[in-house]
C-alpha positions as CSV (number, residue, x, y, z in Angstrom):
1,M,-28.7,12.1,4.6
2,H,-28.9,9.8,7.1
3,R,-25.9,8.2,8.2
4,R,-26.0,5.3,9.8
5,N,-23.8,4.1,12.9
6,F,-21.5,1.8,11.7
7,G,-20.0,-0.3,14.1
8,I,-17.8,-2.3,12.2
9,Y,-14.2,-1.8,13.3
10,S,-15.6,-2.9,17.1
11,R,-15.7,-5.8,16.2
12,R,-12.8,-6.5,13.9
13,A,-11.1,-4.2,15.8
14,T,-6.9,-4.7,15.2
15,V,-3.4,-3.6,16.2
16,F,-1.2,-1.8,14.5
17,G,0.4,-4.0,11.3
18,G,-2.9,-4.6,9.8
19,L,-3.3,-8.4,11.9
20,P,-6.6,-8.4,13.7
21,D,-5.8,-8.4,17.4
22,Q,-7.8,-12.1,18.2
23,M,-5.3,-13.3,16.3
24,K,-2.3,-11.7,17.5
25,G,-3.5,-10.3,21.0
26,F,-4.3,-6.8,21.8
27,V,-1.4,-4.8,21.4
28,P,-0.8,-1.2,23.2
29,T,1.3,1.6,22.2
30,P,4.5,1.2,24.1
31,A,4.6,3.7,26.8
32,A,8.2,5.6,25.2
33,I,6.1,6.2,21.8
34,V,3.4,7.8,24.0
35,D,5.5,9.6,25.9
36,I,7.4,11.0,22.6
37,M,3.9,11.6,21.0
38,V,2.0,13.7,24.4
39,A,5.5,15.8,24.2
40,K,4.8,16.2,20.5
41,L,0.9,17.1,21.4
42,F,1.8,19.9,23.6
43,R,5.0,21.1,22.1
44,G,4.4,25.2,22.5
45,A,0.9,24.5,23.2
46,E,0.1,23.7,26.7
47,P,-3.7,23.3,27.5
48,R,-5.4,25.7,28.8
49,S,-7.3,24.5,31.7
50,R,-10.6,24.1,29.6
51,A,-9.1,22.5,26.8
52,T,-10.2,19.8,25.3
53,V,-8.5,16.0,24.7
54,L,-9.5,13.5,22.3
55,D,-8.0,10.1,22.2
56,P,-10.1,8.3,19.4
57,G,-9.8,4.0,19.5
58,C,-8.4,4.6,23.0
59,G,-8.0,1.2,24.6
60,E,-7.0,-0.1,27.6
61,G,-6.1,4.4,28.0
62,E,-2.3,4.3,26.9
63,F,-2.7,8.0,25.8
64,I,-4.7,8.7,28.8
65,A,-2.4,7.7,30.8
66,G,0.9,9.2,28.8
67,I,-1.3,12.4,29.0
68,I,-1.5,12.6,33.0
69,R,2.0,11.6,33.2
70,W,3.5,14.3,31.1
71,C,0.9,16.9,33.4
72,K,2.5,15.7,36.9
73,A,6.4,16.1,35.3
74,E,5.7,19.1,34.1
75,Q,3.0,20.4,37.0
76,H,0.2,21.3,34.7
77,P,-3.6,20.7,35.5
78,L,-5.0,17.9,33.6
79,P,-7.1,19.2,30.9
80,R,-10.7,17.0,30.1
81,I,-10.3,14.3,28.6
82,V,-12.2,12.0,26.7
83,G,-11.3,8.7,25.1
84,I,-13.8,6.5,23.2
85,E,-13.6,3.3,22.3
86,A,-15.5,0.5,20.5
87,D,-14.8,-2.6,22.2
88,S,-16.4,-2.9,25.5
89,T,-14.2,-4.7,27.6
90,R,-11.2,-2.5,26.6
91,A,-13.5,0.6,27.3
92,A,-14.6,-0.7,31.0
93,T,-11.2,-1.7,31.8
94,A,-9.8,2.4,30.8
95,R,-13.5,3.2,32.9
96,A,-11.6,1.3,35.9
97,R,-8.6,2.5,35.3
98,F,-9.2,6.4,35.5
99,A,-12.6,5.6,37.8
100,D,-10.9,8.4,40.9
101,I,-10.0,11.1,38.1
102,P,-12.7,13.4,37.4
103,E,-11.1,15.0,34.2
104,V,-11.1,11.3,32.4
105,E,-14.5,10.2,30.4
106,I,-14.6,7.1,28.9
107,R,-17.2,6.4,25.8
108,T,-18.1,3.1,24.5
109,A,-18.8,4.2,20.9
110,D,-17.8,3.6,17.3
111,F,-15.6,7.0,17.0
112,L,-16.9,6.6,12.9
113,C,-20.7,7.1,13.9
114,P,-20.2,11.1,13.0
115,F,-20.5,13.7,16.2
116,D,-20.5,17.6,16.1
117,Q,-18.4,18.1,19.4
118,R,-15.0,19.6,18.8
119,F,-11.4,19.0,20.7
120,D,-8.2,21.3,20.8
121,F,-5.9,18.3,20.7
122,I,-6.3,14.4,19.2
123,V,-3.7,12.0,19.9
124,A,-4.1,8.3,18.7
125,N,-2.9,5.3,17.4
126,P,-6.3,4.4,14.8
127,P,-6.8,0.5,13.8
128,Y,-5.4,-0.5,10.8
129,V,-8.3,-2.6,9.6
130,P,-7.5,-3.6,5.2
131,I,-10.0,-3.4,3.2
132,T,-10.2,-7.3,2.9
133,E,-11.3,-7.1,6.4
134,L,-14.7,-5.5,5.5
135,S,-18.1,-6.9,3.6
136,V,-19.0,-5.2,0.6
137,A,-21.9,-3.6,2.1
138,E,-19.1,-2.2,4.8
139,R,-17.0,-0.8,2.3
140,D,-20.1,0.9,0.5
141,A,-21.6,2.7,3.5
142,Y,-18.1,4.1,4.3
143,R,-17.4,5.4,1.1
144,R,-20.6,7.3,1.1
145,V,-19.6,8.9,4.4
146,Y,-15.7,9.2,3.7
147,A,-13.8,10.9,1.2
148,T,-10.8,9.0,2.4
149,A,-12.5,5.7,1.9
150,N,-11.1,5.8,-1.2
151,G,-10.1,2.7,-3.3
152,R,-8.2,-0.3,-1.2
153,F,-8.3,1.6,1.9
154,D,-8.1,1.7,5.6
155,L,-9.5,2.6,8.4
156,Y,-7.2,4.5,9.7
157,L,-7.1,6.2,6.9
158,L,-11.0,7.5,7.7
159,F,-10.1,8.1,11.4
160,F,-7.6,10.7,10.3
161,E,-10.1,12.3,8.5
162,Q,-12.7,11.9,10.8
163,A,-10.2,13.5,13.8
164,L,-9.0,16.4,11.6
165,R,-13.2,17.6,11.1
166,L,-13.4,17.3,14.8
167,L,-10.0,19.7,15.6
168,T,-10.8,22.9,16.6
169,E,-9.6,26.1,14.6
170,D,-6.1,25.8,16.3
171,G,-6.3,22.6,17.1
172,R,-3.2,20.1,16.9
173,L,-3.4,16.0,16.2
174,V,-0.8,13.7,16.6
175,F,-1.3,10.1,15.2
176,I,1.2,7.3,15.2
177,T,0.1,5.2,11.6
178,P,1.8,3.4,8.5
179,E,4.0,5.4,6.6
180,K,2.2,4.1,3.6
181,F,-0.1,7.0,3.2
182,L,2.7,9.1,2.5
183,Y,2.8,7.5,-1.6
184,V,0.0,5.3,-1.6
185,D,-2.9,6.4,-4.5
186,T,-5.0,5.0,-1.7
187,A,-4.2,7.9,0.6
188,S,-4.0,10.9,-2.1
189,P,-7.7,12.5,-0.5
190,L,-6.1,12.2,2.8
191,R,-2.9,14.2,1.4
192,E,-5.4,16.6,0.1
193,M,-6.9,17.4,3.0
194,L,-3.6,17.8,5.1
195,L,-2.5,20.4,3.1
196,R,-5.4,21.9,3.6
197,R,-3.6,22.1,7.6
198,H,0.1,22.6,8.6
199,I,1.8,19.4,8.7
200,E,4.1,20.5,11.2
201,E,6.0,16.8,11.5
202,L,6.3,13.7,10.2
203,H,8.8,11.5,12.5
204,F,9.7,8.1,10.9
205,L,10.2,5.4,14.2
206,A,12.3,2.2,14.3
207,E,10.3,-0.9,12.5
208,T,10.9,-2.8,15.5
209,T,9.1,-0.1,17.5
210,F,6.0,-2.9,17.8
211,A,8.3,-5.8,18.8
212,D,7.6,-8.3,16.3
213,L,5.0,-6.8,14.3
214,V,7.0,-5.5,11.6
215,T,5.5,-1.9,10.6
216,Y,7.0,1.0,9.3
217,P,5.8,3.2,12.0
218,L,5.5,7.2,11.2
219,V,4.0,10.2,14.0
220,S,2.8,13.0,12.2
221,T,2.1,16.2,14.1
222,I,-0.9,18.2,11.9
223,S,-1.9,21.8,13.4
224,A,-5.5,23.1,11.9
225,R,-4.5,26.2,10.6
226,Q,-3.4,26.3,7.3
227,S,0.0,27.9,7.1
228,R,2.9,27.5,4.1
229,R,5.5,27.0,6.7
230,T,7.7,24.1,5.9
231,T,7.0,20.3,7.3
232,R,9.7,19.3,9.5
233,I,10.9,15.6,8.5
234,I,12.7,13.2,10.7
235,H,14.0,9.9,9.6
236,R,14.4,6.4,11.0
237,N,18.6,7.5,11.1
238,G,18.4,10.1,13.2
239,H,18.8,12.8,10.1
240,T,16.5,16.2,10.0
241,A,15.1,18.2,7.1
242,D,12.6,20.7,6.0
243,V,10.7,20.1,3.2
244,H,7.5,22.1,1.2
245,L,4.9,19.5,0.7
246,E,3.0,19.9,-2.1
247,F,0.2,17.8,-3.8
248,R,1.3,14.7,-6.2
249,S,0.8,11.4,-6.4
250,S,3.4,10.6,-3.5
251,W,5.6,13.1,-1.0
252,L,7.5,10.3,-0.9
253,P,9.9,11.7,-3.1
254,V,10.1,15.1,-1.8
255,V,10.7,13.3,1.9
256,L,13.5,11.6,1.2
257,G,14.9,14.8,-1.3
258,H,14.5,13.2,-4.8
259,E,12.6,15.6,-6.8
260,R,11.8,14.9,-10.4
261,R,12.4,17.5,-13.3
262,A,10.2,18.1,-15.5
263,S,12.9,17.7,-18.3
264,E,13.9,13.9,-17.4
265,T,13.3,11.4,-19.6
266,R,11.0,8.4,-17.5
267,L,11.2,4.1,-18.8
268,L,8.0,5.2,-19.8
269,D,8.9,7.0,-22.6
270,A,11.5,4.3,-23.5
271,C,8.9,1.7,-23.5
272,V,6.1,0.0,-25.2
273,R,4.7,-1.6,-22.1
274,V,5.4,-1.7,-18.4
275,S,3.3,-4.3,-16.5
276,C,3.0,-6.7,-13.8
277,G,2.4,-10.2,-15.5
278,V,-0.7,-12.6,-15.9
279,A,-3.1,-13.3,-13.3
280,T,-5.0,-16.5,-13.9
281,G,-6.6,-15.9,-10.3
282,A,-5.8,-20.0,-10.3
283,D,-2.4,-20.6,-10.9
284,S,-3.0,-24.6,-9.4
285,V,-4.8,-25.5,-12.6
286,Y,-3.1,-23.3,-15.5
287,V,0.6,-23.7,-13.9
288,I,2.3,-27.1,-14.4
289,P,5.8,-28.4,-13.2
290,D,7.4,-29.2,-16.6
291,A,8.1,-32.5,-15.6
292,E,4.4,-33.4,-14.3
293,L,3.2,-31.9,-18.5
294,P,0.9,-34.0,-20.3
295,V,1.9,-34.3,-23.9
296,E,-1.0,-33.2,-25.0
297,L,-1.1,-29.8,-23.7
298,T,2.3,-29.1,-24.9
299,P,0.4,-27.3,-27.8
300,Y,-1.2,-24.8,-24.8
301,A,1.7,-24.4,-22.9
302,Y,4.1,-21.6,-23.0
303,P,7.7,-21.1,-20.3
304,T,6.2,-19.0,-17.1
305,I,8.2,-17.5,-14.3
306,A,7.3,-16.5,-11.0
307,G,8.9,-13.8,-9.0
308,R,10.4,-16.0,-6.2
309,Q,12.2,-17.9,-8.8
310,I,14.7,-14.6,-9.9
311,R,17.3,-14.8,-8.0
312,E,20.2,-11.6,-9.0
313,G,23.7,-12.9,-10.6
314,E,21.6,-16.2,-11.2
315,P,20.5,-17.9,-14.4
316,L,16.7,-17.8,-14.9
317,Q,15.5,-21.2,-14.1
318,L,12.5,-22.5,-15.9
319,R,10.8,-25.3,-14.2
320,S,7.4,-24.8,-15.5
321,S,5.2,-23.8,-17.7
322,M,1.4,-21.5,-17.8
323,L,-1.4,-23.5,-20.3
324,M,-2.9,-20.5,-22.6
325,P,-6.9,-20.7,-23.2
326,Y,-5.9,-17.8,-25.6
327,D,-4.1,-17.6,-29.0
328,R,-1.0,-15.6,-29.8
329,E,-3.1,-12.1,-30.1
330,G,-4.3,-12.4,-27.0
331,T,-7.7,-13.8,-28.0
332,I,-9.6,-15.9,-26.1
333,L,-10.5,-19.5,-27.7
334,P,-14.2,-20.4,-27.9
335,E,-14.8,-23.5,-25.7
336,Q,-15.6,-25.5,-28.4
337,S,-12.1,-24.9,-29.7
338,L,-10.0,-25.9,-26.4
339,G,-9.3,-29.3,-27.3
340,T,-7.2,-31.3,-25.3
341,L,-7.0,-27.9,-23.4
342,G,-11.1,-28.1,-22.7
343,V,-10.6,-32.0,-21.4
344,Y,-8.2,-31.1,-19.0
345,L,-10.0,-28.3,-17.5
346,N,-13.2,-29.8,-17.1
347,E,-12.2,-32.2,-15.0
348,S,-14.6,-31.2,-12.4
349,S,-12.0,-30.8,-9.6
350,R,-10.3,-28.0,-11.7
351,R,-13.5,-26.4,-13.3
352,D,-15.1,-26.1,-9.7
353,R,-11.7,-24.1,-8.7
354,L,-12.2,-22.2,-11.9
355,L,-16.2,-21.4,-11.3
356,R,-15.0,-20.3,-7.8
357,R,-12.1,-17.2,-9.0
358,T,-14.6,-13.8,-8.9
359,C,-13.7,-13.4,-12.5
360,A,-16.0,-16.5,-13.6
361,T,-19.1,-14.4,-12.9
362,R,-18.1,-11.8,-15.3
363,R,-15.8,-13.7,-18.0
364,K,-16.1,-17.3,-19.8
365,W,-15.5,-19.5,-16.7
366,Y,-12.4,-20.7,-17.9
367,A,-10.7,-16.9,-18.6
368,F,-8.2,-15.2,-16.7
369,H,-8.7,-12.6,-14.8
370,E,-7.5,-9.8,-17.8
371,N,-7.2,-10.8,-21.3
372,P,-3.0,-11.3,-21.5
373,P,-1.3,-9.0,-24.1
374,M,-0.1,-11.7,-25.8
375,R,2.2,-9.7,-29.1
376,D,4.1,-7.8,-26.1
377,L,4.2,-10.6,-23.6
378,L,6.2,-12.4,-26.1
379,R,8.0,-10.0,-27.1
380,P,11.9,-9.6,-25.8
381,K,11.9,-7.9,-22.3
382,V,13.4,-7.2,-19.2
383,I,11.7,-8.6,-16.4
384,C,12.0,-8.3,-12.2
385,K,10.1,-9.7,-9.3
386,D,7.9,-7.3,-7.2
387,I,8.9,-7.6,-4.0
388,T,12.5,-7.6,-3.6
389,A,15.5,-6.4,-1.0
390,S,17.4,-4.8,-3.7
391,P,15.8,-3.9,-6.9
392,F,17.4,-6.1,-10.0
393,F,16.4,-6.8,-14.0
394,V,16.7,-10.1,-15.8
395,V,16.6,-10.3,-19.7
396,D,14.2,-12.7,-21.4
397,P,16.4,-11.9,-25.4
398,D,13.7,-14.4,-27.2
399,G,10.5,-13.1,-25.6
400,C,9.8,-16.5,-24.7
401,I,8.5,-16.5,-21.0
402,I,5.3,-15.3,-19.4
403,P,5.9,-13.6,-16.5
404,R,3.4,-14.5,-13.8
405,H,1.3,-12.2,-12.0
406,S,4.1,-11.9,-8.7
407,T,6.6,-10.6,-12.0
408,Y,6.8,-7.2,-13.8
409,Y,8.6,-6.6,-17.6
410,I,9.1,-4.2,-19.4
411,V,8.9,-4.0,-23.3
412,P,10.9,-1.3,-24.3
413,S,10.5,0.3,-27.3
414,D,13.3,-0.1,-29.3
415,P,14.8,-3.7,-28.7
416,S,18.3,-2.8,-29.7
417,T,18.7,-1.2,-26.5
418,M,17.6,-3.9,-24.1
419,D,21.3,-5.0,-22.2
420,E,21.6,-0.9,-22.4
421,L,18.9,-0.7,-21.0
422,A,19.1,-3.4,-18.1
423,T,22.7,-2.2,-17.4
424,Y,21.7,1.0,-16.8
425,L,18.0,-0.7,-14.1
426,N,20.8,-2.2,-12.4
427,S,22.9,0.3,-12.1
428,P,23.2,1.9,-8.6
429,A,21.7,5.1,-9.9
430,S,18.3,3.2,-10.5
431,R,18.5,1.4,-8.0
432,D,19.0,4.2,-5.3
433,W,15.9,6.3,-7.1
434,L,14.0,3.1,-7.0
435,R,14.7,2.8,-3.0
436,A,13.4,5.9,-2.3
437,H,10.2,6.0,-4.6
438,C,8.6,2.6,-4.3
439,Q,6.7,1.4,-1.6
440,R,7.9,-0.4,1.4
441,A,6.9,-4.4,2.7
442,A,8.1,-6.2,5.3
443,N,11.2,-6.9,6.5
444,G,12.6,-3.7,4.6
445,F,11.7,-5.6,1.1
446,L,10.7,-3.0,-1.3
447,R,7.7,-3.9,-3.3
448,L,7.7,-2.6,-7.1
449,Q,4.8,-1.3,-9.0
450,S,4.3,-0.5,-13.0
451,H,3.3,3.1,-11.9
452,V,6.6,3.5,-9.9
453,L,8.9,1.6,-12.6
454,K,7.4,3.9,-15.4
455,Q,8.1,7.1,-13.5
456,L,12.1,6.3,-12.9
457,P,14.2,8.6,-14.5
458,I,16.7,6.6,-17.6
459,P,19.2,8.0,-20.2
460,A,18.2,10.3,-22.8
461,S,19.8,7.6,-25.2
462,L,17.1,4.9,-24.3
463,A,14.5,6.4,-25.6
464,S,13.2,7.2,-29.4
465,E,11.1,10.6,-29.9
466,E,9.3,8.1,-32.8
467,M,8.8,4.2,-32.0
468,D,10.1,2.4,-35.0
469,Q,7.5,-0.5,-35.7
470,S,9.8,-1.8,-38.1
471,L,12.4,-2.7,-35.3
472,F,9.9,-5.6,-34.1
473,A,9.9,-6.8,-37.7
474,E,12.2,-9.9,-36.9
475,F,10.1,-10.2,-33.6
476,A,6.5,-10.3,-35.1
477,L,4.1,-12.8,-34.5
478,P,2.3,-15.3,-36.4
479,A,-1.1,-14.8,-37.1
């Protein structure tokens, strides 16, 4: 198969933290972190005189300088060092910086372009480029070559895969990356690859490692040779542990010392739906403050709430309504049956806004991204915000609220357990579990997701073996 030279990240080079460097300025790895990583790279395996070291995405050569410092301090001869940098300006700076050191070679090249040279040691802070920074053609090109170009991938995952491929049989790799690859579904191919090596150590660094950039950095030390030995975990508070990692949806529970028992009852077992709210793709059109809602549109309007409006310890503040071009079964209304809603949506600026949505290319021009499950949405439920400093849950006892996309909703199989379920969800045990399993967002916040919520252990008393449909009789919706 012909593999083309992508040359993608060279024009989208980023700093760690996912922001383009043309927006934030190039931020090199701090020297103190470089020295920690180089010490891990050579720990118990000092480089032989003919050993080779690679720094992919070397920037202006911070890791190369760190290797030189280590060798000088240890009175050790320099190994052969290759730095690869796609940005020609930074490559030139690095080349000039080490011009008098013959053991250092700087190449202006795309590290993700396949090549066959192997290296004994690889150390890097790979670029973090989210999929949203790539065109569809670029995404497809990467997916043809890299197994880690999966789902909504980041380029640092591809750097990991390429570096693992280039390690010698007894080689070692040390990377600093976001911690997300430990638990996001997108990174499951990388986790599978890493388990074919020895994950020696996972070292969580302080969130302030990169100054004003809010990150959750992790230094991973990987040996090429597979081993059944444990992985040393160094937590941000300095505590250490040794764990056995195995392939699963997430490594985070094991890393944090939370293992699920097979006999546990999960939230999924007690609910008919655990899901995020409705994504209209154009809330500016479909969501209207109640004070501005025209009387003629009230037959299509339902109370709605966004995550930012849910505040712990405060009553729900319902100040807006969502216009629904769907019936109470979740079936989209024919355009000729939209009535006054059709007149509203057909106003030129609103229609243009709706037509710009990606979903408008494959669905009716006024449809949402997905048909809303109205029969579940309009039942009594527990709701929570998607990003929060501390998880908390509130009850919609009447089932009148349509949650927006920044809100999650939980519909219990037995409505009579609603208050008991909400009480447990707000308990210390539930919150501790969610802190251990949820993805991190900025500034110490947690990102709640339906696939994580579904796995939350709950008391067995909250789940019945068979759902009694008659329990919903009093909440039945009109046809």
